[in-house]
N, C-alpha and C positions, 0 to 999 in steps of 0.2 A: 442199726448203727446210728448214732447221733450225727447231726449235721457237722459238728466240729470234728468228730472222728473221721467222718467221710472226707472232709476237707484236708485232713492230715494224710490220709491213706492214698488218695488219688494221685497226688504228685509223685509219691514214692512208687506206686504201681507203674506210673508212666516212665519213670527213670529206669526201671528194670528192663523195659523194652529198648532202651538206648536210642531214643529218637534223635534225629538230626535237628529238629525244631521242637521247641516247647511253646505251646500257645496257652497262656494262662489268663483266665478271666476272673477277677476278684479272688485270686489264690489265697489271700490272707484275711479276707473280710470278716470271717467269723472266729478268728483266732486271737488269743491274748497277745500282748506285746512280745513276751519272751518266746512263745511258740512260733509266732510270726517271724521273728528274727532268725530263729534256728532253721525254719523251713527255707527262708530266703537264702541263708548261707549254704544250705545243702544244694539248692538249685543252682546257685552261682558257682559253687565248686564243680558241680557236674558240667555246667556250661563251659567253664574254662578248660576242664580236663578233656572233654569230648569234642570241643570246638563246635558245640551246638548253638543254634540261634535261639533267641528268646523274644517272644512277642507277649507283652503283659499289659493288661488294662486294669485300672482301678478307678471306679467312679469317684472315690473320695479325692483323687488327684485332679479332677476336672475343675476348671475355674467356675465360679458361681455366675448366676445370670447377670 
């Protein structure tokens, strides 16, 4: 499985387990803009519906040196 496919499949697999917390590290780093937006929408919908917490990190959001 390619890195992009794995990156799309892992969050979906995690949601099937109905976790109380989602910890995401670079969840959309290897995805194109439209796939990234779709994945974020799915995770956000789950979070709201289940009352789950979300801890997400993206290196691209960090301020420069």
